Structure formats: C-alpha cells, structure tokens
C-alpha positions as a Markdown table, in Angstrom:
| # | Residue | x | y | z |
|---|---|---|---|---|
| 1 | Unk | -25.2 | 25.4 | -31.6 |
| 2 | Unk | -23.0 | 28.5 | -31.5 |
| 3 | Unk | -19.6 | 29.4 | -30.2 |
| 4 | Unk | -17.9 | 32.8 | -30.0 |
| 5 | Unk | -17.0 | 33.9 | -33.4 |
| 6 | Unk | -19.2 | 35.1 | -36.2 |
| 7 | Unk | -18.3 | 34.7 | -39.7 |
| 8 | Unk | -18.5 | 37.0 | -42.8 |
| 9 | Unk | -22.0 | 37.2 | -44.3 |
| 10 | Unk | -24.0 | 38.4 | -47.2 |
| 11 | Unk | -27.4 | 36.6 | -47.5 |
| 12 | Unk | -27.4 | 34.2 | -50.4 |
| 13 | Unk | -29.9 | 31.7 | -52.0 |
| 14 | Unk | -29.6 | 28.2 | -50.7 |
| 15 | Unk | -27.6 | 26.0 | -53.0 |
| 16 | Unk | -27.2 | 22.3 | -52.8 |
| 17 | Unk | -24.0 | 22.1 | -54.7 |
| 18 | Unk | -21.5 | 19.6 | -52.8 |
| 19 | Unk | -18.6 | 21.1 | -51.0 |
| 20 | Unk | -15.3 | 19.8 | -52.2 |
| 21 | Unk | -12.4 | 19.1 | -49.9 |
| 22 | Unk | -9.6 | 21.3 | -51.1 |
| 23 | Unk | -5.9 | 20.4 | -50.7 |
| 24 | Unk | -3.8 | 23.0 | -49.0 |
| 25 | Unk | -0.3 | 23.6 | -47.9 |
| 26 | Unk | 0.9 | 22.6 | -44.6 |
| 27 | Unk | -1.2 | 24.3 | -41.9 |
| 28 | Unk | 0.3 | 26.2 | -38.8 |
| 29 | Unk | -0.9 | 23.4 | -36.5 |
| 30 | Unk | 1.0 | 20.8 | -38.6 |
| 31 | Unk | 4.1 | 23.0 | -38.7 |
| 32 | Unk | 4.0 | 22.9 | -34.9 |
| 33 | Unk | 2.8 | 19.5 | -34.2 |
| 34 | Unk | 3.5 | 17.3 | -37.2 |
| 35 | Unk | 1.0 | 15.6 | -39.5 |
| 36 | Unk | -1.5 | 14.9 | -36.8 |
| 37 | Unk | -4.6 | 15.1 | -39.0 |
| 38 | Unk | -5.4 | 11.8 | -40.6 |
| 39 | Unk | -5.3 | 11.6 | -44.5 |
| 40 | Unk | -8.8 | 10.0 | -44.5 |
| 41 | Unk | -11.6 | 11.9 | -43.0 |
| 42 | Unk | -12.4 | 10.6 | -39.5 |
| 43 | Unk | -15.9 | 8.9 | -39.1 |
| 44 | Unk | -17.6 | 9.9 | -35.9 |
| 45 | Unk | -21.2 | 8.7 | -35.2 |
| 46 | Unk | -22.2 | 8.6 | -38.8 |
| 47 | Unk | -20.6 | 12.0 | -39.7 |
| 48 | Unk | -17.2 | 12.6 | -41.5 |
| 49 | Unk | -14.9 | 15.5 | -40.5 |
| 50 | Unk | -13.1 | 16.9 | -43.4 |
| 51 | Unk | -10.6 | 19.8 | -43.8 |
| 52 | Unk | -11.6 | 22.4 | -46.4 |
| 53 | Unk | -10.4 | 25.8 | -47.7 |
| 54 | Unk | -11.6 | 28.9 | -46.1 |
| 55 | Unk | -13.6 | 29.6 | -49.1 |
| 56 | Unk | -15.6 | 26.5 | -48.9 |
| 57 | Unk | -15.9 | 27.0 | -45.1 |
| 58 | Unk | -17.5 | 30.5 | -45.7 |
| 59 | Unk | -19.7 | 29.1 | -48.6 |
| 60 | Unk | -21.2 | 26.5 | -46.2 |
| 61 | Unk | -21.9 | 29.4 | -43.7 |
| 62 | Unk | -23.6 | 31.5 | -46.4 |
| 63 | Unk | -25.7 | 28.6 | -47.6 |
| 64 | Unk | -27.0 | 27.4 | -44.2 |
| 65 | Unk | -26.8 | 30.5 | -42.1 |
| 66 | Unk | -30.6 | 30.5 | -41.5 |
| 67 | Unk | -30.3 | 27.0 | -40.1 |
| 68 | Unk | -27.3 | 27.7 | -38.0 |
| 69 | Unk | -29.1 | 30.5 | -36.2 |
| 70 | Unk | -26.1 | 32.7 | -36.3 |
| 71 | Unk | -26.8 | 36.5 | -35.9 |
| 72 | Unk | -24.2 | 39.2 | -36.1 |
| 73 | Unk | -23.7 | 41.1 | -32.9 |
| 74 | Unk | -24.4 | 44.9 | -33.5 |
| 75 | Unk | -21.6 | 45.8 | -31.1 |
| 76 | Unk | -19.3 | 43.6 | -33.1 |
| 77 | Unk | -20.5 | 44.9 | -36.4 |
| 78 | Unk | -19.7 | 48.4 | -35.4 |
| 79 | Unk | -16.1 | 47.4 | -35.2 |
| 80 | Unk | -15.9 | 47.1 | -39.0 |
| 81 | Unk | -14.3 | 43.6 | -38.6 |
| 82 | Unk | -16.9 | 41.4 | -40.2 |
| 83 | Unk | -15.7 | 41.8 | -43.8 |
| 84 | Unk | -12.2 | 42.9 | -43.1 |
| 85 | Unk | -9.5 | 41.4 | -45.4 |
| 86 | Unk | -7.4 | 40.8 | -42.4 |
| 87 | Unk | -10.0 | 38.5 | -41.0 |
| 88 | Unk | -9.9 | 36.3 | -44.2 |
| 89 | Unk | -6.1 | 36.3 | -44.2 |
| 90 | Unk | -6.1 | 35.1 | -40.5 |
| 91 | Unk | -8.4 | 32.1 | -41.2 |
| 92 | Unk | -6.5 | 31.2 | -44.4 |
| 93 | Unk | -3.0 | 31.4 | -42.7 |
| 94 | Unk | -3.5 | 30.0 | -39.3 |
| 95 | Unk | -7.0 | 28.2 | -38.9 |
| 96 | Unk | -7.9 | 24.6 | -39.6 |
| 97 | Unk | -11.3 | 24.9 | -41.1 |
| 98 | Unk | -13.5 | 21.6 | -41.0 |
| 99 | Unk | -16.8 | 20.6 | -42.4 |
| 100 | Unk | -19.0 | 18.0 | -40.7 |
| 101 | Unk | -20.9 | 15.7 | -43.4 |
| 102 | Unk | -23.3 | 12.9 | -43.2 |
| 103 | Unk | -21.4 | 9.8 | -44.1 |
| 104 | Unk | -24.4 | 8.4 | -45.8 |
| 105 | Unk | -25.8 | 11.4 | -47.8 |
| 106 | Unk | -22.5 | 13.5 | -47.8 |
| 107 | Unk | -24.7 | 16.5 | -47.0 |
| 108 | Unk | -22.7 | 19.1 | -45.0 |
| 109 | Unk | -24.2 | 19.4 | -41.4 |
| 110 | Unk | -21.9 | 21.6 | -39.6 |
| 111 | Unk | -18.6 | 23.4 | -39.5 |
| 112 | Unk | -15.8 | 24.0 | -36.9 |
| 113 | Unk | -12.7 | 26.1 | -36.9 |
| 114 | Unk | -9.7 | 25.8 | -34.7 |
| 115 | Unk | -6.2 | 27.4 | -34.6 |
| 116 | Unk | -3.0 | 27.4 | -32.6 |
| 117 | Unk | -2.6 | 30.4 | -30.2 |
| 118 | Unk | 1.0 | 29.4 | -29.3 |
| 119 | Unk | 3.3 | 26.5 | -29.6 |
| 120 | Unk | 1.4 | 24.3 | -27.3 |
| 121 | Unk | -2.2 | 25.6 | -27.3 |
| 122 | Unk | -5.1 | 25.0 | -29.8 |
| 123 | Unk | -8.1 | 27.2 | -29.7 |
| 124 | Unk | -11.7 | 26.2 | -30.7 |
| 125 | Unk | -12.9 | 29.4 | -32.4 |
| 126 | Unk | -16.1 | 28.3 | -33.8 |
| 127 | Unk | -18.5 | 25.4 | -34.1 |
| 128 | Unk | -22.1 | 25.3 | -35.3 |
| 129 | Unk | -24.4 | 22.4 | -36.3 |
| 130 | Unk | -27.6 | 22.3 | -38.5 |
| 131 | Unk | -30.7 | 21.2 | -36.6 |
| 132 | Unk | -30.6 | 17.6 | -37.8 |
| 133 | Unk | -27.2 | 17.1 | -36.3 |
| 134 | Unk | -28.0 | 18.5 | -32.9 |
| 135 | Unk | -28.9 | 16.6 | -29.8 |
| 136 | Unk | -26.7 | 13.6 | -30.7 |
| 137 | Unk | -23.7 | 14.6 | -28.4 |
| 138 | Unk | -21.8 | 15.3 | -31.7 |
| 139 | Unk | -19.9 | 18.3 | -30.4 |
| 140 | Unk | -18.4 | 16.4 | -27.4 |
| 141 | Unk | -17.6 | 13.4 | -29.5 |
| 142 | Unk | -15.8 | 15.7 | -32.2 |
| 143 | Unk | -13.7 | 17.5 | -29.5 |
| 144 | Unk | -12.9 | 14.0 | -27.9 |
| 145 | Unk | -11.7 | 12.8 | -31.2 |
| 146 | Unk | -9.6 | 16.0 | -31.9 |
| 147 | Unk | -8.1 | 15.6 | -28.4 |
| 148 | Unk | -7.2 | 12.1 | -29.1 |
| 149 | Unk | -5.4 | 12.9 | -32.3 |
| 150 | Unk | -3.4 | 15.6 | -30.5 |
| 151 | Unk | -2.5 | 13.8 | -27.4 |
| 152 | Unk | 0.8 | 12.4 | -28.8 |
| 153 | Unk | 1.9 | 15.7 | -30.1 |
| 154 | Unk | 3.5 | 18.8 | -28.3 |
| 155 | Unk | 0.0 | 20.4 | -28.1 |
| 156 | Unk | -0.8 | 20.5 | -24.4 |
| 157 | Unk | -4.3 | 22.0 | -24.3 |
| 158 | Unk | -7.3 | 23.1 | -26.2 |
| 159 | Unk | -8.9 | 26.4 | -25.0 |
| 160 | Unk | -12.3 | 28.0 | -25.9 |
| 161 | Unk | -14.8 | 30.5 | -24.8 |
| 162 | Unk | -18.6 | 30.5 | -25.0 |
| 163 | Unk | -21.5 | 32.8 | -24.0 |
| 164 | Unk | -23.0 | 32.4 | -20.6 |
| 165 | Unk | -26.4 | 31.6 | -22.0 |
| 166 | Unk | -25.1 | 28.9 | -24.4 |
| 167 | Unk | -26.3 | 26.0 | -22.1 |
| 168 | Unk | -25.8 | 23.3 | -24.7 |
| 169 | Unk | -22.3 | 24.3 | -25.4 |
| 170 | Unk | -21.4 | 24.5 | -21.6 |
| 171 | Unk | -22.7 | 20.9 | -21.4 |
| 172 | Unk | -20.8 | 19.7 | -24.5 |
| 173 | Unk | -17.6 | 21.1 | -23.1 |
| 174 | Unk | -18.0 | 19.7 | -19.6 |
| 175 | Unk | -19.0 | 16.2 | -20.9 |
| 176 | Unk | -15.8 | 15.9 | -22.9 |
| 177 | Unk | -13.4 | 17.0 | -20.1 |
| 178 | Unk | -13.0 | 20.8 | -20.4 |
| 179 | Unk | -12.5 | 22.6 | -17.1 |
| 180 | Unk | -13.9 | 26.1 | -16.3 |
| 181 | Unk | -11.1 | 28.5 | -16.5 |
| 182 | Unk | -12.9 | 31.8 | -15.5 |
| 183 | Unk | -14.5 | 34.6 | -17.1 |
| 184 | Unk | -13.3 | 37.1 | -19.7 |
| 185 | Unk | -14.8 | 40.4 | -20.5 |
| 186 | Unk | -14.5 | 42.3 | -23.7 |
| 187 | Unk | -16.1 | 45.0 | -25.8 |
| 188 | Unk | -16.7 | 42.5 | -28.6 |
| 189 | Unk | -18.6 | 39.8 | -26.8 |
| 190 | Unk | -19.3 | 40.9 | -23.2 |
| 191 | Unk | -18.8 | 38.2 | -20.6 |
| 192 | Unk | -17.6 | 34.8 | -21.8 |
| 193 | Unk | -16.9 | 31.7 | -19.9 |
| 194 | Unk | -13.4 | 30.3 | -20.6 |
| 195 | Unk | -12.7 | 26.6 | -20.7 |
| 196 | Unk | -9.6 | 24.5 | -21.1 |
| 197 | Unk | -9.1 | 20.8 | -21.8 |
| 198 | Unk | -5.7 | 19.5 | -20.8 |
| 199 | Unk | -4.3 | 16.9 | -23.0 |
| 200 | Unk | -2.0 | 15.3 | -20.4 |
| 201 | Unk | -2.6 | 14.5 | -16.8 |
| 202 | Unk | 0.2 | 16.5 | -15.5 |
| 203 | Unk | -1.3 | 19.8 | -16.8 |
| 204 | Unk | -4.7 | 18.9 | -15.5 |
| 205 | Unk | -3.3 | 18.0 | -12.0 |
| 206 | Unk | -1.3 | 21.3 | -11.9 |
| 207 | Unk | -4.4 | 23.3 | -12.7 |
| 208 | Unk | -6.6 | 21.5 | -10.2 |
| 209 | Unk | -3.8 | 21.8 | -7.5 |
| 210 | Unk | -3.5 | 25.5 | -8.0 |
| 211 | Unk | -7.2 | 26.5 | -8.6 |
| 212 | Unk | -9.2 | 23.8 | -7.1 |
| 213 | Unk | -7.0 | 22.9 | -4.0 |
| 214 | Unk | -10.1 | 21.7 | -2.0 |
| 215 | Unk | -10.4 | 18.6 | -4.3 |
| 216 | Unk | -7.0 | 17.5 | -2.8 |
| 217 | Unk | -7.3 | 18.8 | 0.8 |
| 218 | Unk | -10.8 | 17.4 | 1.3 |
| 219 | Unk | -9.3 | 13.8 | 0.9 |
| 220 | Unk | -5.8 | 14.0 | 2.2 |
| 221 | Unk | -6.1 | 16.2 | 5.3 |
| 222 | Unk | -8.0 | 15.1 | 8.4 |
| 223 | Unk | -10.9 | 17.2 | 9.5 |
| 224 | Unk | -10.1 | 19.5 | 12.3 |
| 225 | Unk | -12.1 | 19.1 | 15.5 |
| 226 | Unk | -12.6 | 21.7 | 18.2 |
C-alpha cells in the first residue's frame, strides 16, 4: 500500500536484523500537543506501533523496498530531492516515524510517517505495508487509533493526499472517517486526491455545511412543488 511520498533508496541486500526502538528528544507534535503518544507501543489487531529514529525508518524501507512495491517517480527523481540532505533533516526534525511490527514474531511489517503542518493540523505523509499485513483493514485501524490519541489535544484534523489509482488507500481513508477535500495538482505527483479527518464534530459540521450543504438542506427544507 502506498501513499504520496517516496523515501531515499539505494538497493541493499535483505537483512533480518531486528529494528530497535530509539529514544529521541521531544518531537514537534509533542511540543505542540503534549505527550500524546503512549510510552508503551499500542497493540492494534496483533500489531504494535513503535516510534523509531529516521535511521531505522529508512533502514526498514531499504530492507523491504521490494515487498513494499515502492518505485521512484522519474519526474520526482529529476528534481534531485531523493537524497537531498534537507530531506533527512526534515524527517528528523518534524516527523513522527513509526514501524508496524507483528506482536508475536516482532517482525517489522510496515511503516508510517506523520508530521504537523501547523499548530492544529497533522499530516499523514507516508504509509506502506508488506503483503502479509495487507487486506486486514490495518491502515484504517491505525489511523483510527492515532485519531483517538489526538482527540483530546489541540490537534484539530489529520490531512493527507493519495494517488487517484490507489483504490485501497481511498477505501481505507473513507472507512475511518476521512472526507474528500478536493484535488491538488503538482509537478511532483500530478493529480492527488486530498482528504481530511476532523477530530471534533464542530470542524466536521462546519466543513459539511460549507462544502456539502445539500446534506443539510435535503432534510431540513421542504421540497418545492410547482
């Protein structure tokens, strides 16, 4: 399963060395919204979700890139951003990098990266699962759990984008309450569908009122007759 971003890559032989969770300083999201991430890795449908360093995050990607089915976009590669030092600095300073592991075997099965875009918005930048972890509804369940953890903080929404042909990601986002927020166009990715999950009812109702007014008028206004 793929989302928008593509990570730095140089092909490497598969290694089965365990990925260790690395302690790190207060993340940007914690600086904004307090210590919202639990000390003990959450258990979700037989998988744990552990925060790791950017180094371990990239190492997982390199080890399992062939299983994740991630391919670098030629247009994106031409921008010379793939191995740019600023990219690593960005992930290290602002992103929450997570590894999804099997609770029984402790084998890494996927990865996810999120980061604040402002004081009240969290962005799902990347998520990918190995084949054995797909088809279980895991993406929706993980995003539901993250939403629940953030619900009592000052974070108001989770935003993301996905490719038009990524049907499984569209289904996962809709299944856990994300709303279609339009389409964005860029030289990097082309056309992407935008999604937002509002973490409070006031934000969701405001969005629906302004951009899906027929939902309200259909039930509150009598039908006109000639």
